[in-house]
C-alpha angles and dihedrals in degrees: 000000000000123000129227109192143192116194128194099002105179119215133161122225145161100258134155143070098244123092094240090050089056090058097054142052115241129198118248130187119213127198115192127190108185121189107227131155102241096183097101094048088046090055099041105032087216124138089216089068096047135078102259101229092183090058090047090050093047092049096045090047095050093045096048094044089053092048129100110193129157095208133048089218092061092045090050095046095049095041090052093052091048092052096044090051094045102042136046092252118142097194132004129201110196130187121189117192128189107201114210098016094118122039113248092014122108089216144330126212152122134274121203135174122207139172135046113002093005 
């Protein structure tokens, strides 16, 4: 299966379990790897035959920015379910990073894989 990917999508959200985190928006970085058969798009050169990664990025950004989760795990699980339901994606690998959450670490986060064969 082919892969369409979006790497380093930056979004801001209310995320975290601590009271101070509930009062601010924090930056998250998303990496998405989406299993999609690209042969039709490769043959036709038509957007209608492709997985529209701009539409995926726009939907993911709007949804995450409207969310208010305590845990990255919950955000990742529910975002994956939304994208799999809304787009013709067979399998999704999603990585959610929270830069600056731990001192001396570039980022912390979760990575999940959902969909057919996951």
